[in-house]
C-alpha positions as CSV (number, residue, x, y, z in Angstrom):
1,X,27.2,-5.8,-5.7
2,X,24.1,-6.9,-4.0
3,X,21.7,-4.6,-2.2
4,X,21.3,-6.4,1.0
5,X,18.9,-4.7,3.4
6,X,21.8,-3.4,5.7
7,X,23.5,-1.9,2.6
8,X,20.5,0.1,1.5
9,X,20.0,3.7,2.5
10,X,17.8,4.1,5.6
11,X,14.8,5.4,3.6
12,X,14.8,2.3,1.4
13,X,15.0,-0.3,4.2
14,X,11.8,-2.1,5.1
15,X,10.4,-1.7,8.6
16,X,9.3,-4.8,10.5
17,X,6.6,-4.2,13.2
18,X,6.5,-6.8,15.9
19,X,3.1,-7.3,17.4
20,X,3.3,-8.9,20.8
21,X,1.2,-12.0,21.3
22,X,0.9,-11.1,25.0
23,X,-1.4,-8.1,24.5
24,X,-4.7,-8.2,26.3
25,X,-7.8,-7.9,24.1
26,X,-8.2,-4.3,25.5
27,X,-4.6,-3.4,24.5
28,X,-5.2,-4.8,21.0
29,X,-8.4,-2.9,20.7
30,X,-6.7,0.3,21.8
31,X,-4.0,0.0,19.1
32,X,-6.6,-1.0,16.5
33,X,-8.7,2.1,17.3
34,X,-5.6,4.3,17.2
35,X,-4.7,3.0,13.8
36,X,-8.3,3.4,12.6
37,X,-8.3,7.1,13.9
38,X,-5.0,7.7,12.2
39,X,-6.3,6.3,8.9
40,X,-9.4,8.5,9.2
41,X,-7.3,11.7,9.8
42,X,-4.9,10.9,6.9
43,X,-7.9,10.3,4.6
44,X,-9.4,13.7,5.7
45,X,-6.2,15.5,4.8
46,X,-5.1,13.6,1.7
47,X,-8.4,12.2,0.3
48,X,-8.1,13.6,-3.2
49,X,-4.4,12.8,-3.6
50,X,-5.0,9.3,-2.3
51,X,-8.0,8.7,-4.6
52,X,-5.9,9.8,-7.6
53,X,-3.0,7.5,-6.6
54,X,-5.3,4.6,-5.9
55,X,-6.9,5.1,-9.3
56,X,-3.5,5.1,-11.0
57,X,-2.4,1.9,-9.1
58,X,-5.7,0.1,-9.9
59,X,-5.5,0.7,-13.7
60,X,-4.9,-2.5,-15.7
61,X,-1.2,-2.8,-16.5
62,X,-2.3,-3.7,-20.1
63,X,-3.9,-0.4,-20.7
64,X,-2.0,2.4,-22.3
65,X,-2.8,5.7,-23.9
66,X,-2.2,4.5,-27.5
67,X,-5.8,3.6,-28.1
68,X,-4.8,0.3,-29.6
69,X,-6.9,-2.7,-28.5
70,X,-5.3,-5.3,-26.3
71,X,-3.8,-8.4,-28.0
72,X,-5.1,-11.8,-26.8
73,X,-1.8,-12.2,-24.9
74,X,-2.6,-9.1,-22.8
75,X,-6.2,-10.0,-21.9
76,X,-6.9,-10.8,-18.3
77,X,-8.1,-14.2,-17.2
78,X,-11.0,-14.5,-14.7
């Protein structure tokens, strides 16, 4: 059984946001400023939780708590 988007529960379905190409520069700026303000308010309220989560997400996937060094196959290329 496949999990096509329409078969997934509502909370697991992705949301597509259409951005009209007909906005005036003023309308685009208003939305941009709204999103910026929203981002700022969210940061004020959830700053420490977001920092912890971002730190977890940015850790190298090759690192673990075992203390063992990484094998050459797990090293990252630059």
